[in-house]
C-alpha positions as CSV (number, residue, x, y, z in Angstrom):
1,M,-9.8,78.9,-1.4
2,E,-9.4,76.9,-4.6
3,E,-11.7,79.2,-6.5
4,N,-9.5,82.1,-5.6
5,Q,-6.4,80.3,-7.0
6,V,-8.3,79.5,-10.2
7,E,-9.4,83.1,-10.6
8,R,-5.9,84.3,-9.9
9,R,-4.4,82.0,-12.5
10,R,-7.0,83.2,-15.0
11,E,-6.2,86.8,-14.3
12,W,-2.4,86.1,-14.6
13,R,-2.9,84.4,-18.0
14,A,-5.1,87.3,-19.2
15,F,-2.4,89.8,-18.1
16,L,0.4,87.9,-19.9
17,F,-1.7,87.7,-23.0
18,L,-2.4,91.4,-23.0
19,T,1.1,92.5,-22.3
20,V,3.0,89.9,-24.4
21,F,0.7,89.6,-27.5
22,L,-2.0,92.1,-27.7
23,A,-0.2,95.4,-26.8
24,P,2.7,94.9,-29.2
25,I,0.4,93.8,-32.0
26,L,-1.8,96.9,-31.5
27,A,1.2,99.2,-31.3
28,V,2.7,97.9,-34.5
29,G,-0.7,98.0,-36.2
30,L,-1.3,101.6,-35.1
31,V,2.1,102.8,-36.3
32,A,1.8,101.0,-39.6
33,S,-1.7,102.3,-40.2
34,W,-0.5,105.9,-39.5
35,G,2.4,105.5,-41.9
36,F,0.0,104.2,-44.5
37,I,-2.3,107.1,-44.0
38,V,0.6,109.6,-44.3
39,W,1.9,107.8,-47.4
40,I,-1.5,108.0,-49.2
41,F,-2.0,111.6,-48.2
42,Q,1.4,112.5,-49.6
43,M,0.5,110.8,-52.9
44,F,-2.3,113.4,-53.4
45,A,-1.0,116.4,-51.5
46,G,2.7,116.1,-52.3
47,P,5.7,115.8,-49.9
48,P,6.0,118.3,-47.1
49,G,8.4,121.3,-47.3
50,P,8.6,124.5,-49.2
51,Q,7.0,124.6,-52.6
């Protein structure tokens, strides 16, 4: 029974770590990297829109 409580606590901590820290960091990193890629692309290809 005690092993079950320890495992449950470990899973709860892992869930909190993933939802509070890892997911937001990955989301910000992905959006920032996409913006950087678009910015670099536009330096070479020019801005979007009619020529």
